[in-house]
C-alpha positions as CSV (number, residue, x, y, z in Angstrom):
1,M,-62.7,-37.1,-14.1
2,Y,-61.7,-34.4,-11.7
3,Y,-58.8,-34.2,-9.2
4,Q,-58.3,-32.4,-5.9
5,V,-54.6,-31.4,-6.0
6,F,-52.0,-30.7,-3.3
7,I,-48.8,-29.1,-4.3
8,S,-45.9,-28.6,-1.9
9,A,-43.8,-25.4,-1.5
10,E,-41.1,-24.5,1.0
11,N,-42.6,-21.0,1.7
12,T,-45.5,-18.7,0.7
13,E,-43.4,-16.9,-1.9
14,Q,-42.6,-20.1,-3.7
15,A,-46.3,-21.3,-3.4
16,N,-47.4,-18.0,-5.0
17,T,-45.0,-18.4,-7.9
18,I,-46.3,-21.9,-8.6
19,L,-49.9,-20.9,-8.2
20,D,-49.5,-17.9,-10.5
21,A,-47.8,-20.0,-13.2
22,L,-50.5,-22.7,-13.1
23,L,-53.3,-20.2,-13.1
24,K,-51.9,-18.3,-16.1
25,Q,-51.7,-21.6,-18.1
26,K,-55.3,-22.5,-17.0
27,L,-54.1,-25.8,-15.6
28,I,-55.9,-25.4,-12.2
29,L,-59.0,-23.7,-10.9
30,G,-57.0,-21.9,-8.1
31,G,-57.3,-22.0,-4.4
32,P,-55.8,-21.3,-1.0
33,I,-52.2,-21.6,0.2
34,L,-52.2,-23.5,3.4
35,S,-49.2,-23.2,5.7
36,G,-48.0,-24.4,9.1
37,P,-45.4,-26.4,10.9
38,A,-44.4,-29.7,9.4
39,K,-42.3,-32.7,10.2
40,F,-41.2,-35.3,7.7
41,W,-38.4,-37.8,6.8
42,W,-35.8,-36.3,4.5
43,K,-32.5,-38.0,3.6
44,G,-32.6,-40.3,6.7
45,E,-33.5,-37.5,9.2
46,I,-36.7,-36.1,10.6
47,V,-36.8,-32.4,9.5
48,E,-39.0,-29.8,11.2
49,M,-39.9,-26.6,9.3
50,G,-42.7,-24.3,8.2
51,Y,-44.3,-25.6,5.0
52,C,-46.9,-24.7,2.5
53,Y,-49.4,-26.5,0.3
54,I,-51.5,-25.2,-2.6
55,L,-55.0,-26.8,-2.5
56,T,-56.7,-26.7,-5.9
57,Y,-58.8,-28.6,-8.5
58,T,-58.2,-29.7,-12.0
59,K,-59.3,-32.1,-14.8
60,A,-57.6,-35.4,-15.4
61,E,-56.2,-34.5,-18.8
62,L,-54.2,-31.7,-17.2
63,K,-52.4,-33.9,-14.7
64,E,-49.1,-34.4,-16.6
65,A,-48.9,-30.7,-17.6
66,I,-49.2,-29.7,-13.9
67,I,-46.5,-32.1,-12.8
68,K,-44.1,-30.9,-15.6
69,E,-44.7,-27.2,-14.7
70,V,-44.4,-27.7,-11.0
71,E,-41.2,-29.7,-11.4
72,R,-39.8,-26.9,-13.7
73,I,-40.6,-24.1,-11.3
74,S,-40.2,-25.5,-7.8
75,V,-37.0,-25.0,-5.9
76,E,-37.6,-28.2,-4.0
77,E,-35.5,-31.2,-4.9
78,V,-38.6,-33.4,-4.8
79,P,-41.8,-31.3,-5.1
80,M,-44.7,-33.3,-3.7
81,I,-47.7,-33.2,-6.0
82,S,-50.7,-35.4,-5.2
83,F,-53.9,-36.0,-7.1
84,T,-57.0,-37.3,-5.4
85,P,-60.0,-38.2,-7.7
86,F,-63.2,-36.7,-6.5
87,E,-66.8,-36.3,-7.4
88,G,-67.9,-32.7,-6.7
89,N,-71.3,-31.0,-6.8
90,K,-72.4,-30.2,-10.3
91,K,-71.8,-26.4,-9.8
92,L,-68.1,-27.1,-8.9
93,E,-67.6,-29.4,-11.8
94,S,-69.2,-26.9,-14.2
95,L,-67.0,-24.1,-12.9
96,I,-63.9,-26.3,-13.5
97,D,-65.1,-27.1,-17.0
98,E,-65.9,-23.5,-17.8
99,T,-62.6,-22.1,-16.4
100,I,-59.8,-24.5,-17.4
């Protein structure tokens, strides 16, 4: 099983730090850092700020290791990490299997 993964970061520098660590450990395939304005509930208030997400892919067996590493590295009190199961084309699935 494969997952599309979104990982939050407060800024591009933090996103790069997380991305580099996960790539070095071969926990993810890699991918872009998406950024833009955001609004969300935080501690009873609506907060507006610039925000980043890493968009990447991984295998099911690496899910817990990714969570543990992101929680270790992230400066966020609650890093948001989501995993969405997906079926990709065979070339993408092969690339994931060969790379990580």
